[in-house]
DRENKE-477751 format. One record per residue: residue in one letter; x, y, z of N, C-alpha, C in turn. Coordinates in steps of 0.1 Angstrom, whole numbers, always signed. Example, Ala and Ser with C-alpha at 12.3 -4.5 7.8 and 13.67 -1.06 7.14 Angstrom:
% residues 2
+---------+-------+-------+-------+-------+-------+-------+-------+-------+-------+
| residuo |   n.u |   n.v |   n.w |  ca.u |  ca.v |  ca.w |   c.u |   c.v |   c.w |
+---------+-------+-------+-------+-------+-------+-------+-------+-------+-------+
|       a |  +132 |   -57 |   +78 |  +123 |   -45 |   +78 |  +132 |   -33 |   +78 |
|       s |  +128 |   -22 |   +71 |  +137 |   -11 |   +71 |  +129 |    +0 |   +79 |
+---------+-------+-------+-------+-------+-------+-------+-------+-------+-------+
//
This chain:
% residues 76
+---------+-------+-------+-------+-------+-------+-------+-------+-------+-------+
| residuo |   n.u |   n.v |   n.w |  ca.u |  ca.v |  ca.w |   c.u |   c.v |   c.w |
+---------+-------+-------+-------+-------+-------+-------+-------+-------+-------+
|       m |  +834 | +1107 |  +931 |  +838 | +1096 |  +922 |  +848 | +1087 |  +930 |
|       e |  +847 | +1074 |  +928 |  +855 | +1065 |  +935 |  +869 | +1064 |  +929 |
|       p |  +880 | +1064 |  +937 |  +893 | +1063 |  +931 |  +895 | +1050 |  +924 |
|       s |  +904 | +1051 |  +914 |  +907 | +1039 |  +905 |  +921 | +1039 |  +901 |
|       i |  +928 | +1028 |  +901 |  +942 | +1027 |  +897 |  +943 | +1031 |  +883 |
|       e |  +933 | +1028 |  +874 |  +934 | +1032 |  +860 |  +934 | +1047 |  +858 |
|       k |  +927 | +1054 |  +867 |  +926 | +1068 |  +865 |  +938 | +1076 |  +871 |
|       c |  +946 | +1069 |  +878 |  +958 | +1076 |  +884 |  +969 | +1078 |  +874 |
|       k |  +973 | +1091 |  +872 |  +983 | +1094 |  +862 |  +997 | +1094 |  +868 |
|       l |  +999 | +1094 |  +881 | +1012 | +1094 |  +887 | +1018 | +1080 |  +888 |
|       e | +1029 | +1077 |  +882 | +1036 | +1064 |  +883 | +1047 | +1065 |  +894 |
|       i | +1047 | +1056 |  +903 | +1058 | +1055 |  +913 | +1064 | +1041 |  +912 |
|       l | +1076 | +1040 |  +909 | +1083 | +1027 |  +908 | +1087 | +1022 |  +922 |
|       v | +1082 | +1011 |  +926 | +1086 | +1004 |  +939 | +1092 |  +991 |  +936 |
|       i | +1104 |  +988 |  +940 | +1110 |  +975 |  +938 | +1111 |  +968 |  +951 |
|       a | +1106 |  +956 |  +952 | +1106 |  +948 |  +964 | +1106 |  +933 |  +960 |
|       d | +1111 |  +925 |  +968 | +1111 |  +910 |  +965 | +1097 |  +905 |  +968 |
|       a | +1095 |  +892 |  +964 | +1081 |  +886 |  +965 | +1077 |  +885 |  +980 |
|       l | +1086 |  +883 |  +989 | +1083 |  +882 | +1003 | +1077 |  +895 | +1008 |
|       v | +1082 |  +906 | +1004 | +1077 |  +919 | +1008 | +1063 |  +921 | +1003 |
|       w | +1060 |  +917 |  +990 | +1047 |  +919 |  +984 | +1037 |  +909 |  +991 |
|       i | +1041 |  +897 |  +994 | +1032 |  +888 | +1002 | +1028 |  +894 | +1015 |
|       t | +1038 |  +900 | +1022 | +1035 |  +907 | +1035 | +1026 |  +919 | +1033 |
|       v | +1028 |  +926 | +1022 | +1019 |  +938 | +1019 | +1005 |  +933 | +1017 |
|       i | +1003 |  +922 | +1010 |  +990 |  +916 | +1007 |  +983 |  +912 | +1020 |
|       g |  +991 |  +905 | +1029 |  +986 |  +900 | +1042 |  +982 |  +912 | +1051 |
|       n |  +989 |  +922 | +1051 |  +986 |  +934 | +1060 |  +973 |  +941 | +1054 |
|       i |  +972 |  +942 | +1041 |  +960 |  +948 | +1036 |  +948 |  +939 | +1038 |
|       q |  +950 |  +926 | +1037 |  +938 |  +917 | +1040 |  +934 |  +919 | +1055 |
|       l |  +943 |  +920 | +1064 |  +940 |  +922 | +1078 |  +933 |  +935 | +1080 |
|       a |  +937 |  +946 | +1074 |  +931 |  +959 | +1075 |  +917 |  +959 | +1069 |
|       l |  +915 |  +951 | +1058 |  +901 |  +951 | +1052 |  +891 |  +943 | +1060 |
|       k |  +896 |  +935 | +1070 |  +887 |  +928 | +1078 |  +880 |  +937 | +1088 |
|       h |  +885 |  +949 | +1090 |  +878 |  +958 | +1100 |  +865 |  +962 | +1094 |
|       p |  +854 |  +961 | +1102 |  +840 |  +963 | +1097 |  +838 |  +977 | +1091 |
|       e |  +845 |  +987 | +1096 |  +843 | +1001 | +1091 |  +852 | +1004 | +1079 |
|       n |  +860 |  +995 | +1074 |  +869 |  +997 | +1063 |  +862 |  +992 | +1050 |
|       d |  +853 |  +999 | +1045 |  +845 |  +994 | +1034 |  +842 | +1005 | +1024 |
|       g |  +850 | +1016 | +1024 |  +847 | +1027 | +1015 |  +855 | +1026 | +1002 |
|       p |  +857 | +1037 |  +995 |  +864 | +1037 |  +982 |  +878 | +1032 |  +983 |
|       s |  +885 | +1036 |  +994 |  +899 | +1032 |  +995 |  +900 | +1017 |  +997 |
|       a |  +890 | +1010 | +1003 |  +890 |  +996 | +1005 |  +889 |  +989 |  +991 |
|       s |  +881 |  +995 |  +982 |  +880 |  +989 |  +969 |  +893 |  +991 |  +961 |
|       l |  +899 | +1002 |  +963 |  +912 | +1005 |  +956 |  +922 |  +995 |  +961 |
|       m |  +923 |  +992 |  +974 |  +933 |  +983 |  +979 |  +930 |  +969 |  +974 |
|       r |  +917 |  +965 |  +973 |  +914 |  +952 |  +968 |  +919 |  +951 |  +953 |
|       e |  +917 |  +961 |  +946 |  +922 |  +961 |  +932 |  +937 |  +960 |  +931 |
|       f |  +944 |  +968 |  +940 |  +958 |  +968 |  +940 |  +963 |  +954 |  +944 |
|       c |  +957 |  +948 |  +954 |  +962 |  +934 |  +958 |  +959 |  +924 |  +947 |
|       e |  +948 |  +925 |  +940 |  +944 |  +916 |  +930 |  +955 |  +916 |  +919 |
|       r |  +960 |  +928 |  +916 |  +971 |  +929 |  +906 |  +984 |  +922 |  +911 |
|       l |  +987 |  +925 |  +924 |  +999 |  +918 |  +930 |  +997 |  +903 |  +930 |
|       i |  +986 |  +898 |  +933 |  +983 |  +884 |  +934 |  +985 |  +878 |  +920 |
|       r |  +979 |  +884 |  +910 |  +981 |  +880 |  +896 |  +995 |  +879 |  +891 |
|       k | +1003 |  +890 |  +895 | +1017 |  +890 |  +892 | +1025 |  +879 |  +899 |
|       l | +1022 |  +877 |  +912 | +1029 |  +866 |  +919 | +1025 |  +852 |  +913 |
|       l | +1013 |  +851 |  +908 | +1008 |  +838 |  +902 | +1015 |  +837 |  +889 |
|       a | +1016 |  +847 |  +881 | +1022 |  +847 |  +867 | +1037 |  +843 |  +869 |
|       e | +1044 |  +848 |  +879 | +1058 |  +845 |  +881 | +1061 |  +832 |  +888 |
|       g | +1050 |  +825 |  +892 | +1052 |  +812 |  +898 | +1054 |  +812 |  +913 |
|       v | +1053 |  +823 |  +919 | +1054 |  +824 |  +934 | +1042 |  +818 |  +940 |
|       f | +1030 |  +820 |  +935 | +1018 |  +814 |  +940 | +1013 |  +803 |  +931 |
|       t | +1008 |  +793 |  +936 | +1002 |  +782 |  +928 |  +987 |  +788 |  +925 |
|       p |  +981 |  +782 |  +915 |  +967 |  +787 |  +912 |  +958 |  +784 |  +924 |
|       e |  +960 |  +773 |  +931 |  +951 |  +770 |  +942 |  +953 |  +780 |  +954 |
|       y |  +966 |  +784 |  +957 |  +969 |  +793 |  +967 |  +963 |  +807 |  +963 |
|       a |  +966 |  +811 |  +951 |  +961 |  +824 |  +946 |  +945 |  +825 |  +948 |
|       a |  +938 |  +814 |  +945 |  +924 |  +814 |  +946 |  +920 |  +816 |  +961 |
|       r |  +927 |  +809 |  +970 |  +924 |  +811 |  +984 |  +926 |  +825 |  +989 |
|       v |  +937 |  +831 |  +984 |  +940 |  +845 |  +988 |  +929 |  +854 |  +982 |
|       f |  +925 |  +852 |  +970 |  +914 |  +860 |  +964 |  +902 |  +859 |  +972 |
|       e |  +898 |  +847 |  +976 |  +886 |  +844 |  +984 |  +886 |  +852 |  +997 |
|       d |  +898 |  +853 | +1003 |  +899 |  +860 | +1016 |  +895 |  +875 | +1015 |
|       f |  +897 |  +880 | +1003 |  +894 |  +895 | +1002 |  +879 |  +897 | +1001 |
|       y |  +871 |  +887 |  +999 |  +857 |  +890 |  +997 |  +849 |  +882 | +1007 |
|       r |  +854 |  +878 | +1018 |  +847 |  +872 | +1029 |  +841 |  +883 | +1038 |
+---------+-------+-------+-------+-------+-------+-------+-------+-------+-------+
//
């Protein structure tokens, strides 16, 4: 069975500013560009980043246009 954030029962609170989360997203994007990084953990990381991007968009850190470009990069 493929891992899923929704099925995870353990909650871990991590507090970081927006710059840290933007850096996390960028590093995960870079890791996902590796051709062999396409398994269940890659899907889980895309889902994790999508949530971060939506949160940064909702808080006004990302514009809708920039968020769309970041989303696109995850699926190239």
